[in-house]
N, C-alpha and C positions, 0 to 999 in steps of 0.2 A: 353595323351589324350586331345583332344581341348574340349573347351565349347561347349554344346550342341547346335545344330541349329535346327531353327522351320520346315525348310523345306529342300528338296534335291536341287530343282532348282524352278525358278520363283520369285513370289512376296510373301513376301517382300524380295527383292534381298540382302539387307543388313543383313539378318538373313538366307541365304540360303547356303547349303554346296557348291554349285557351284561358290560361290562369294568369298571363301577362296583363298588367294594367296599362292600357294603350294611351291613357290621357298624357304621360310624360313621354312618349314615344313619337319619333317623328313620322309623318306621312312617307311611305316608301320604306320605311326600315325593314331589314331582312333579317330572317332567322331560320337555321337549320334544324330540322327534326330528324333524329336519329333512327327512329322505329316506328312501325305502323304505317301512318301515312307520310312516309319519309320524303325528305327532300328541301328545298329551299322555297320559304314562304316569304311573301310580300305584304305588308299592310298598306291598305288602302282606306285612310280614316274616314272618307266620305261615304263608303260602300254601306249598303243595308240589305244586300242580297241574304236569301235564306242560306244559314248555314247546314252543310251536309256532313261534316266532320271528316270529310275524304279530300275535298279539293277547297272547301269553304269553311273557315272556322271563325265563328263569333266570340269575341273576348268576353269573359267574364265580368270585367269593368273596363269602361272607356268606350269611345267611339271606335266605328269602322268594322272592317273585316280582314281577316288573313286570307291570301289566295295562294294556293300552291302554285309555283312558278316553274319550278325545276324538278321533276322527280326522276326516280332511278328507272330505266328502260330495261329492255330484254338483255339478258346476260349473253355476251358473244366472245367466245374465247377467254372465258374467266372473269371479264371485266363488263359492269353494267354500262349500258349506254344510256346517256341522259336523254330524257324527253322533255320539251319545253310544252308548258300548258297555260291556257289563260291569256294569253298575249292580246292585249288590246289593239 
């Protein structure tokens, strides 16, 4: 698991998921994004899907796409319920 990132795409770019060079990163690597498109993201190095910045992020360098796998769900009793997305 990689160190958490502040955002998935955009500014501050140095702390964005899309700023990770995926060349040295293992297929299936996980990274948590703390705000915006918040949740647990997984790298699929052979993917070429169109990036939307919300559920699919293209790295600025290196192969693959990041897919949002586990995002925050609705708040119930003060705690968010996780939702699972993009399960193959």
